[in-house]
Structure formats: C-alpha cells, structure tokens
C-alpha positions in Angstrom: 114.6 83.6 93.4 111.2 82.5 92.1 108.2 84.2 94.1 104.9 83.7 94.2 101.8 84.7 96.2 98.2 83.9 97.5 96.0 87.1 98.0 92.7 86.4 98.7 90.4 89.0 99.9 88.9 88.4 103.8 85.4 88.6 103.1 84.6 84.8 104.1 85.8 81.5 104.7 88.5 80.2 102.1 86.8 78.6 99.0 87.8 75.4 97.8 89.0 77.6 94.5 91.4 79.7 96.5 92.6 76.5 98.5 93.6 75.1 95.4 95.3 78.3 93.8 97.3 78.6 97.0 98.0 75.2 97.0 99.3 75.5 93.1 101.4 78.3 94.4 102.8 76.8 97.0 103.8 74.0 95.3 105.4 75.8 92.1 107.4 77.6 95.0 108.8 74.4 96.7 109.6 72.7 93.4 111.6 76.1 92.2 112.9 76.3 95.9 111.4 79.5 95.9 109.1 81.3 98.2 105.5 81.4 98.6 104.0 84.7 100.1 100.5 85.4 101.7 98.8 88.8 101.1 95.6 90.0 102.6 93.9 92.0 100.0 91.6 94.2 102.5 91.2 97.4 101.3 87.7 97.0 100.7 86.7 97.6 104.8 83.4 97.6 104.3 83.6 93.5 103.7 86.5 92.8 105.3 86.3 91.1 108.8 89.0 89.9 111.3 86.8 86.7 111.6 87.4 86.3 107.8 91.2 87.0 107.9 91.7 84.4 111.2 89.4 81.8 108.8 91.9 81.9 106.0 94.9 81.6 108.7 93.4 78.6 110.2 92.5 76.9 106.9 96.1 77.5 105.3 97.4 76.5 108.4 95.5 73.3 108.5 96.2 72.6 105.0 99.7 72.3 105.9 100.4 75.5 103.4 103.0 77.9 105.4 103.7 80.9 103.9 107.1 82.4 103.6 108.2 85.7 105.5 105.7 87.8 106.9 101.8 88.6 105.9 101.6 91.4 104.4 97.8 93.4 104.4 97.1 95.8 101.6 95.5 98.1 103.7 98.9 99.2 105.3 100.2 100.0 102.0 97.8 102.7 100.9 100.1 105.1 101.1 103.1 103.5 98.8 99.9 103.2 96.3 98.7 106.7 96.2 102.8 107.6 96.0 102.9 105.9 92.6 99.8 106.9 91.1 100.8 110.5 91.5 104.5 109.7 90.2 102.5 108.8 87.2 100.9 111.9 87.0 104.0 113.8 87.5 105.6 111.6 84.3 102.1 112.3 82.0 101.3 108.7 82.2 98.4 109.3 84.3 95.9 112.3 84.1 92.7 113.7 86.3 89.4 112.8 85.2 86.5 115.0 86.0 83.5 112.9 84.6 80.4 112.6 86.4 78.4 109.4 86.9 75.9 110.9 84.3 78.7 111.6 81.5 79.8 108.3 82.0 76.5 106.6 81.4 76.0 108.5 78.7 79.4 107.1 76.9 78.6 103.8 77.4 75.1 104.1 76.2 76.3 105.5 72.9 78.9 102.9 72.5 76.6 100.5 72.7 74.1 102.1 70.1 76.7 102.6 67.9 77.6 98.4 68.5 80.9 99.5 70.0 82.4 98.3 73.4 81.3 100.3 76.4 83.8 102.2 78.1 85.1 105.6 78.9 86.0 107.5 75.9 89.1 109.2 77.2 87.4 112.4 77.5 89.3 114.0 79.7 92.8 112.4 78.3 94.3 115.1 76.6 92.0 118.1 77.9 93.1 121.3 79.8 93.1 120.6 83.6 92.0 124.2 83.5 88.9 123.6 82.2 87.9 121.6 84.8 84.5 122.0 86.7 84.9 123.6 90.2 83.8 121.7 93.6 84.3 118.1 91.4 86.8 115.8 92.9 88.6 113.7 90.1 89.6 110.4 89.6 93.1 109.5 88.3 93.1 107.5 85.5 96.3 105.8 83.6 97.4 106.8 80.0 96.8 103.3 78.1 97.9 102.6 74.8 95.0 102.9 72.4 96.5 101.7 69.2 97.9 98.1 68.2 97.7 94.7 70.5 98.6 93.8 74.0 100.0 90.1 73.8 100.6 87.8 77.2 102.6 84.7 76.7 100.6 82.9 79.4 102.1 79.8 81.3 98.8 78.0 81.2 96.6 79.7 78.3 99.5 79.9 76.0 99.9 83.3 73.8 96.6 85.7 74.2 96.1 88.9 72.5 93.6 91.4 72.4 93.2 94.9 70.7 94.0 97.7 73.0 91.1 99.7 71.7 88.7 97.5 73.6 90.6 98.9 77.0 89.9 102.0 78.5 91.7 104.2 80.8 91.7 102.5 83.8 91.1 104.2 87.3 94.3 104.2 89.4 92.8 106.5 92.5 89.2 107.3 93.0 87.3 110.5 93.7 88.3 110.0 97.6 91.7 109.2 97.0 91.7 105.7 97.8 93.4 103.6 95.4 91.8 100.6 93.3 92.6 97.0 93.0 94.2 97.4 90.1 96.7 99.6 91.1 97.2 97.9 94.5 97.8 94.4 93.7 100.5 95.8 90.6 102.2 97.9 93.1 101.8 95.1 96.2 103.4 92.4 93.9 106.2 94.4 92.4 107.4 95.7 95.8 107.2 92.0 97.0 109.4 91.1 93.8 106.5 88.5 92.6 108.0 86.7 89.5 104.9 84.7 88.6 101.6 85.4 89.0 99.3 82.2 89.5 95.5 82.8 89.9 92.0 81.8 88.5 91.5 82.3 84.9 88.7 85.0 85.6 91.6 87.3 86.2 92.9 86.8 83.1 91.0 90.0 81.1 93.1 92.0 84.4 96.2 91.0 83.5 96.2 92.8 80.2 95.2 96.2 82.1 98.0 95.4 84.9 100.3 94.6 82.0 99.9 98.5 80.8 100.4 99.5 84.3 103.4 97.9 84.9 105.0 99.0 81.1 103.9 102.5 82.5 105.9 102.1 85.8 108.9 101.0 83.9 108.6 97.7 86.2 109.4 93.9 85.0 106.2 92.1 84.1 105.9 88.9 86.0 105.0 85.6 84.3 101.3 84.7 84.1 99.5 81.8 84.6 95.7 81.8 84.9 94.6 78.6 85.9 90.8 77.2 84.6 88.1 77.6 87.4 86.7 74.7 89.4 83.2 73.4 88.2 80.6 71.6 90.1 79.4 68.0 88.6 76.9 69.6 86.3 79.5 72.1 84.5 78.8 75.1 86.0 80.6 77.2 88.5 81.1 75.9 91.9 78.6 77.7 94.1 76.9 76.8 97.4 74.2 75.5 95.5 76.4 72.5 94.9 76.8 71.9 98.4 80.2 73.1 100.5 82.3 75.2 98.8 84.9 76.3 101.5 87.9 74.1 103.0 86.5 74.6 106.9 83.3 72.4 106.2 85.6 69.9 104.3 87.6 69.8 107.3 84.3 69.5 109.7 83.1 66.9 107.8 85.9 64.9 108.7 88.0 65.1 105.8 92.2 64.8 106.1 94.5 68.1 105.0 96.4 65.3 103.3 93.5 63.9 101.5 92.3 67.4 100.5 95.9 68.3 99.0 95.9 65.5 97.0 92.4 66.0 95.5 92.6 69.5 95.1 96.0 68.9 93.1 94.2 66.3 90.6 91.5 69.6 89.7 93.1 70.3 86.9 96.4 69.2 86.8 98.0 65.8 86.3 101.3 63.6 85.9 100.0 60.8 83.7 98.0 58.3 85.1 99.0 58.8 89.0 95.8 59.6 91.4 97.1 59.1 94.9 100.4 61.4 95.1 102.1 61.9 98.3 103.2 65.4 99.0 107.0 65.0 98.5 105.8 63.6 94.6 103.6 66.8 94.7 106.6 69.2 95.2 108.9 66.7 92.9 106.5 66.5 89.9 104.6 70.2 89.8 105.1 72.0 86.8 102.6 74.4 85.4 103.0 72.6 81.9 100.9 69.7 83.9 98.1 72.1 84.1 95.2 72.0 82.2 93.3 74.5 80.0 89.7 73.4 80.6 87.9 73.7 83.8 87.7 70.8 86.6 84.8 69.4 87.8 84.6 69.0 91.6 83.2 65.3 92.9 81.9 64.5 96.2 81.9 61.2 95.7 85.8 60.9 94.5 87.0 62.8 97.0 85.4 60.9 99.9 86.8 57.7 98.2 90.3 59.6 98.2 89.6 60.5 101.7 88.6 57.1 102.8 91.9 55.7 101.1 94.1 58.3 103.3 92.2 56.7 106.6 92.7 53.3 106.1 96.5 53.8 105.5 97.6 56.3 108.0 98.9 55.5 111.5 96.6 54.5 114.3 98.1 57.1 116.4 97.6 60.1 114.3 94.4 58.9 113.4 93.5 58.8 117.2 94.6 62.5 117.5 92.7 63.5 114.2 89.6 62.6 116.1 89.9 63.4 119.6 88.3 66.7 119.4 85.0 64.3 118.4 85.1 62.4 121.2 83.9 63.7 124.6 84.5 62.2 127.9 87.9 60.4 126.2 89.8 58.8 129.0 93.5 57.0 128.7 92.0 53.6 128.9 89.6 54.3 126.3 92.1 55.5 124.0 94.0 52.4 124.5 91.5 50.4 123.8 90.8 52.7 120.6 94.2 52.4 119.1 93.9 48.3 119.4 90.5 48.3 117.6 91.9 51.4 115.1 92.6 48.6 112.5 88.9 47.7 111.9 87.8 50.7 112.3 89.8 52.6 109.7 88.7 50.0 107.4 85.4 50.8 107.5 85.5 55.0 107.7 85.6 57.1 104.9 85.8 60.1 107.1 87.2 61.3 110.5 83.6 61.5 111.4 82.4 58.1 110.7 86.0 57.1 112.8 84.8 59.1 115.9 81.3 57.4 115.2 82.7 53.8 115.4 85.3 54.6 118.0 82.7 55.3 120.6 82.1 51.4 121.3 85.4 51.3 122.7 84.5 54.1 124.9 81.1 52.8 126.2 78.1 51.0 124.9 76.4 53.7 122.6 72.7 54.3 123.0 70.5 51.7 120.8 70.1 53.2 117.6 66.0 53.1 116.5 67.3 50.7 113.1 68.8 48.5 116.4 65.8 48.8 118.1 63.3 47.4 115.2 65.6 44.2 114.7 65.1 43.5 119.0 62.5 40.4 119.1 62.1 37.9 122.0 64.7 35.6 120.2 67.7 38.2 120.7 67.2 38.2 124.4 67.2 34.4 124.4 70.7 34.5 122.4 72.4 37.4 124.5 71.3 34.7 127.5 72.9 31.9 126.1 75.9 33.7 125.0 76.5 35.1 128.7 76.6 31.5 129.9 78.7 30.4 127.1 81.1 33.2 127.3 81.0 33.6 131.5 83.4 30.1 131.8 85.8 31.4 129.1 89.0 32.0 130.1 90.6 32.9 126.9 88.9 35.8 125.3 90.7 36.0 122.3 88.8 36.9 119.1 89.3 33.2 117.4 88.4 31.8 120.3 85.1 34.0 120.9 84.4 33.4 117.1 84.7 29.6 117.5 82.6 29.2 120.5 79.5 31.2 119.0 79.7 29.0 115.9 79.4 26.0 118.2 76.4 27.6 120.1 74.8 28.5 117.0 75.4 24.8 115.6 74.6 23.4 119.0 70.7 25.3 118.6 70.6 24.2 114.7 70.6 28.2 113.7 72.8 30.3 111.4 76.4 32.3 112.6 74.5 35.3 111.9 71.7 35.2 113.7 73.7 34.7 116.7 75.9 37.6 116.3 73.3 39.7 114.8 71.8 39.6 118.7 75.1 40.0 120.0 75.9 43.2 118.0 72.8 44.9 118.9 73.4 44.1 122.7 77.0 44.9 122.7 77.2 48.1 120.4 73.1 49.4 120.1 74.3 49.1 116.3 73.5 47.0 113.4 76.8 47.5 111.8 80.8 47.5 113.9 84.0 45.9 113.5 84.3 42.3 113.5 81.9 41.8 116.6 84.5 39.1 118.1 87.5 42.1 117.7 85.5 44.2 119.6 84.5 41.6 122.2 88.1 40.6 122.6 89.5 44.3 122.8 87.0 45.5 125.6 87.6 42.1 127.4 85.6 40.0 128.8 84.2 42.0 132.1 82.6 44.8 130.0 81.3 42.0 127.3 79.3 40.5 130.1 78.2 43.6 131.6 77.4 45.7 128.5 75.2 42.2 127.7 73.7 41.6 131.1 72.6 45.2 131.0 71.1 44.9 127.6 69.1 42.4 129.6 68.0 44.7 132.3 66.7 47.6 129.5 
C-alpha cells in the first residue's frame, strides 16, 4: 500500500507552502487508495510550541485534509532513533568523531583555500578510538561512500546525480546524545512504512544524505518527489514581505477552504486547461506527472477571484453557516432574511468578510458610512419623504412592484430613477453599495422599510 506523510515542524502557523505540500500528499494517497499520515517533527524543543501544534491541526482540519491513523510526534521516538545509530556503530557503519569546533572550522577554511567544498574531512573515520582526547564527548557520524556518484530518480525532478566526494559523513547523534533531523526523519519514515516522500525541492540535497542512511541500515529507499517552491509575484521565494503567508490569515480574510484547495492544487500542478477543479476531480486526476519543475507564483488577485467563484456557486445555507461567526447579534429572524437575500449578496462578494458585511443590512440598518454621508443633500431627505408617502399606501411589497412605483415617482417629478434610488439606498442601508435596492426592501418588508426611512429623517 502506498503511504505518504506530511511532517511539519511546529514552530508557527501552517505556511502556504506547507499546506500545498500536505494537499499534494493527501491527493496522491487518495488517488492511489493509500494512506496519508501526519507526523509532527517537534524535536527542536526550543522552537516547538503546543500553540503551533494546535494551529497546524486546526489549519489541516479547516482545509479538509484528514490524516489516517494516529499522529506521530517525533519527540516521542528519540530512543528508537538512538537505537538505530548505536546499531550502525556496532556494525562499523558509523563512528565516533571527537573533532572540536575549532578543528572543524579549520577544515572548512582549508577546503575553501584549496577551492574545495567546505566540509568535514573524515578525520576520525578510521582513527583508533584509543586516541580520543579525554573529557571530550563525541558525535556519531555515518560512514558515507566517498567515491563514485549517487543518483536519485526523482518523480518530479527526474534523474539527479551528485559526486559522493562533495558529501561529508553526516552527524547522526550530537555530542549530547540527541538525534539529528537527518537520522530522525529516515527512521520515522521507515518505521511508518512511507513509500513516497513528497516535499519541497529545498529538501532535494537532503535526499542524497538520507539515501546513504537508508543504504547503511539495509532499508528500502522510498521514492522521492521534490516539488518546486512557491514564489511571490516578483519571482522571489514567498515570504512575509509579499503579504499573508499563513493559511490561518486567509481563513480570517474570508477565503473558503474549497477555494484554497483548488488554488493550491493549481500552484505547480495542472490538468490540461482545467481551472475550476472539484475535490472529486482532484482525487481522480492527481498524479505526480502533472507537477511542473518550475516554481509557481502566488497571485492574490487570482486567488481572490477564484474564491469569489466558489462563493457565487455555494449553497445559501452553507454560506450562512460560514459567516455566522462574523455576525454579532444574529437572530433566527435575521437568518431567514439573509437566506432570502443571499443570492444578491453572494453575487457581489469576493470573500466571506464581504458577504458578512453585506448581510448586515438584513439584521439592522448599518451606521451611515462616511462616503454615504458625503452624498447626503437637502434633496436626499426630500426624496425619502416622497417615497415614504408613496410606499405607505402600497400593499404589495414585491421587488417588481416597488421598482415600478419608484420609477413612476421619478418620472412624475421629471428626474432619473438613479437619483431616487441613491437617496433610498443611503436611507435604508447607510451605504452607497448594496444588492438590488428593491430586492432589499421586499425582503425586509414594508414595516422595516418605512421605519428605516423615517429614522433617517429623524437623525
């Protein structure tokens, strides 16, 4: 069975790049009827926090990327990591290194002076341990191949080779006995039965070192797939200077999880000309062959437009549930009105924040916006008065009837419908922009319409 994993470090929010990596792993697993596992790489206790762990869980849950099985915490597997390192020592595939920081620094300086790759030179690789200096705690290093080439057939990058001479004998256990990331990730992947390692291409260099560790342990090497990173609009690696880079920020800005899944899928992966891709299609179509080798560019405008599409096509009940946390003082009566007016609201909204802002007009008359205040004149009150007189005698309060009645009123006074409608919109909503004015009046009803118009004249 195919098994993949997403293994974030809990040092902050879930980055956009990490979320896309999780999505690609999830889709690959589902496409192949495999398992999608979650591992929290929390061995760096100085930077890992419970709050960050919880943030990762919440973001993945919100995105709808449900993992299989129990979550693995790397910090709980340290003894197992050590066990593997000591076994390699006993087999002569690893060794103790007693080099001081000063000696290591001199090795690198000497290598640079000779125009060579700055690295550890293997000083203790074959040295007699009896020569070890007293009182020095050694590190444990892997005996890696020193000659020839290492070739990895990456499922995205293709065949990639390096000369073994540029790699040094990596550290497995630090001087204090704690395992390094390189050791821990290989042991955890092996013990979890991971068949495919799908991650960012910034880990490609790590793959060669990890390959040698798999070989030393006589373990099957998983298939690697290193996906290109996400860049900002300027072509530079996506960072905070480009704006929001965390999934939680986009959630707070009113983006739907299904829109985010669709947009992240299209960042570096394609299926013909398809842009709008449902979850079912994504699972059916996703293969690593569809992943490009070039970095994808994150475009906020495209993302926002895609989110607007998902809002426009979502069910009214679903959207109401999504915006409820943004609406204070929501009553059952207001919920009914919002559902009635949802079509007009969703056609104009690009985010859930936009949608909630628009929905307020069905809860109460919003406070006058500054832009609306600037448009108020003596003529505004005049038109509001005339509309009150006209609507008070009107029994049927449908959108069509109200529009026709207002049109006749404007014609009677030889003015444009837009002038009357503008005055009504300001008085009813406190805004210059709203769904169809007559739709709003019809939904809130005659009594509320007249009350808002009268209150406007009193203010």
